[in-house]
N, C-alpha and C positions, 0 to 999 in steps of 0.2 A: 541485551540479547537480541539477535536478529529475528525478523518476523516468523520464519519457519520454526525456530526454537520456541518462540513465545506461544505459538499456536499449540505446540505439543504440551507445553507447560500448563496452559489454561485447561486443556482437555484432562490432564492428570489431576489438577486441582478440583475440577468439576467432579471427577470420579471419586475423589476422597472427601468431597463436600467441604473443602477449605476455601474461604473467600480470598481472592487475589486482587491486587491493585496495580494498574499499569501506569507508569510515569513515562512521559516523553514529550518531545517538541510538539508545538502546534502543527497540525497537518501531516504528521508522520505516519498516521494510519491506525491509531489506537481503536477508534470506533469501528473502522472497516474490518479489522482483525476479529473483533468480538462478533460481528455479524457473520463473518466467514466460519468461525468456530461453531456457532449455533447452527448454521446451515449444514455443515459437515457432520455434526453430531445428530442432526434431525431433532433438535429441541427448540423450545421457544426462547424468545429474547424480549424482555420488557425494558424499554429504555426510559429511565427516569432522570430528568435533569434537575438535580437538587437545587441548582442556582435559581430555579423558577418557583421554588416552594417556600412555604412558611413552616416553622417547626412542627405545628400541629397538623399539617396536611397529611402526614403519613398515617395518622391515627383515624382520619375521617372527620365527620362532623357529629356533634352530639344531638341526640333525639330523646324525647321524653316517653317513657313507658307509662301511659296514663292509668293503667290498671295497678301497677306497683308503685307508681310515682318515684321511678328511678331514672337516672340518666344513663343511656347507653350510647356507644359510639358506632355510627353507621360505617361499615367496612368500605374502604375505597375499592372501586371496581378493579383497579390495577394490581391489587395484592392477590395473587393466585392461590386457590385452594387445591386445585388438582393439576395433573400433568407434570411436566418437568421442563426445566430450562434455567436461564440466567436472568436475574434482576440486575440490570446494568446501571449503576449510579455514575453516569458520565458527567465530566466536569465537576466532580465533587469538591476539589479544593477551591473552586470559585464560589462555592456557597458560603454564606456567613457561618461562623462557628456554631451558633445555636442550631442551625439546620443540620450541620454535620453531626452535632451531638444527638440529634433526633434519630440518626441512623445507627447508633450503638447497638440497639437490641436487634434491629433488622439484620445487621451483618453477623453478629455472633450467635444469636439464638433463633434466627429465622422466624421472627415474630415481631409485631408492633403492638404493644399493649396487649389487649385480649385477642388480637387477630393473629392466628397462627398461619404461617405460610406453608404451602404444600411441601412435603418432604422431598419431592423431586427438584426443588428449586434451591439455588444458592446465589448469594450476592457477590458481584464483582464491581470494582470501581475503576475509574481512569481520570487522569487530569494532567495538567501541565505542572512543571516544576517551578519553584519560586524564582529561578534564574531565567525563566523563559519570557519575561516581560509581559506576562499574562496577569489577569485579575485573579489573584490567589490569596488564600488565607492559610496560615499555618494549621496543619491538620492536628486536632487535639490528640495527645498521646494515647488516651484510652481507645480512640478510634483507630489510630495508626497501628496499635498493637494487635488489633483484630484481623489485620490483613497480612497476606504474604505479598511482599513488595517486589515488583518486577520492573525493570527499566528497558524500554524498547529503544533500540538503536537502528539507524538506517543501514541497510545492506544492499549494495548495488545489484548483486546477482538475484537476490530475492525479488527486488523491485522489477528487474527486467523480466523475470519469469511471470510476475503478475501482469506487467504491461503487455506481454505477448498474449497471455490468456484473455485479457480484456480489450484486445483490439486497439491498443494505442497506436497512433501513427508511427510508422517505421522511422520517420525522420527524427522523432524524439528518442526512440530506442537507440538508433545509431549515434545520436549526439551523446546519450548517456555513456556509451562506450568510449567516445572521443573525449568527453569532458566529465568524468565521473564525479568530480568534486562540485559540479554545478547543479546537481539534482536535488541535494538536500543540504542545508546549512548545518554546520556543527553547533553553532550557537546562534540564538535569535538576534539579528542586528537591530539597530535603532532605525528601522525603515518600515514603511507601510507594506511594501511588496518584497518578498524574498522567496527563493526556491525551496519547495518542499514537495513530497509526492502528491499532495493535494493540489497545489497550484500547477504542477505539471499536468495533472489530469485536466485542469481547466484549459491549459494550452492545447492539449490533445483535442478537446471538444471544439475549440476555436478553429484549429487547423482543418478539422473534418468539414467545416463549413466553407472552406476556401475563401477567406476574407480578402478583399482588395489589398494590394500591396501597400497602398498609401495609408491604410489603418492597421495593417497586420502587426507592425512593430509596436505601435502604441498599445494594442491589446495584449501582446506578449509581455511588454514592460509592466503593464498593470497587474500581471500575474506573478512574475518571477523577479521583478526589479530591473533597473536600467542596465547594469553591467552584464548580467547573464543574458538579458534579452538582446543586447548588442552582439554578444558573442554567438548566440543561437541564430540570429538573423544572418550573420556572416556564414554560419554553417549551412543554412538553407540555401544561400547563394552559391555554395560549392556545387550544388546539384546542377548548376548551369555549366560547370566546367567538367563534370564527370562524363565518362563515356556513356553512350546510350545503353541502358541495361538490356534492351532487346537485341542490340548488336553484339553485346557480350555473350548472350545465350546463343546467337547464331554462329559466332566465331570465337569460342572461348580460348582457343590456342593462339589466335593471330591478332586479335584486337589490341591496340596500343593502350597501355595503362601507365599511370604516373608511378615512377620509382623513387622519386625524391622523398626522403623522410619528412620534409617540411610539408608535403602534400598528403599526409596520411589521412587528413580529414576527408579528402575526396574518396579514398578507399572505403572509409567507414560509411560515407553516404552511398557509395555504389553497392556495398554489401547489403545495406538496408533496403535499397531499391530492388535487389534481386529476390529478397525473401518472399514478397507476395506473388512473384512470378514463378515460384517453384511449383511444378506439377509433375505428374508421372511422366509427362512427355518432355519436360525440360530439366528435371533434376540431375540427370546424368551429365548434361553439358555444364550445369552450374558446379557440379563436383569437379569437373575437369578444370574449371576456372579457379576453384578453391585450391586445387593441387598446384596450379600455376602460381598462385599468390605465395604459397609456402616456399617455392623455389626461387622466385624472382624479386620478392619484396622484403626489405628489412623488417623483421618482426612479422613475417607473413603467416606464421603458424597462428598467431593471435587472431588475425583477420579470418583465416580459414575456419578455425574452431567457432568463432563468434557467428559467422555466416551459417554454418551447418547447425549449430545449437538453436539459433533463432528459427531456422526452417523447421526443425523437428518439433519445436514448441508451438509454432503457429500453424504449420501444415501437418497436423497429427497423422493424417492418412498416409504420409510418406515415411513414417517411422519403420514400417515393414517393407518398404521398397528395397529390392535386392541391391541397388546401387548405394543406398544410404547404409544398409547393413554392412556392406563391404568397407565403406568409408569409416564407420564406427569401429569396425574390427581393426583397421589399420591405425586408428588413433586412440585405442583403448587406454594407452598409458597417459594420455592427456586429459580425456574427458571423464574417465571413471575414477 
């Protein structure tokens, strides 16, 4: 399921107090989604990496009651008694089978030995699949049967909406529209670097620092791999060929724009450059340019809708602008 659907599902499972397990590629956003859900619900999130634990760690350490001469287990601080939230067993399949087995009672009964967990808490897990070239162990069937199993899949539109909200560079968002298959691999390749939402976030952080051209490619290659990095570097160089976005705003009806379908990458780059320039003073002219794209460019509706969608997502103060409202009304059959 796509990320927006997964978030809805997790919220429903939390409400019904049924533990869920998220399977997915490395770097696809499993941990990030859990953090987003906890924040949106206003609840706590306790991240426990089972891979780093021994089987007895969940129960605490033994201590002697010298009056009764009995052994008691000192409760681990991370096991909550009060409040509400999610105990997140991240990377659980990477933990050895005995550590996974130690989670049986925590997942099903909300307790570990004599330590009861607060009623407002529920356990969730996440991890990579056996086919993902990750360090994984087969999940014991008794533990697997305690979870509702969910598989996270990459969705371009969900990722673009996240990227706009989180201030990713527009060059990356434009490239995602231009080469949607290069944002996340379908299967993990036998390579050290490959594209995922996580590694593109790394690229975004790098681009914000404006690295020198002589090292930029190597940095990008180290994040998303050689082939995708080469293609993305070529896309970045398209910015040198595109019309000046400020001149587009100054003369949206008259400025020359490429119409050859082979040069559509330039239009994607130009639309991306216009998004951060959209203000109450410029949006009317940008909409005129978007209308022109629809009429003069093959597949122009795609560019026009992408441009206005990105503006409304990133420049939220323009959603109620009268020019934007009129554009949305004229395109309601496409965007609603």
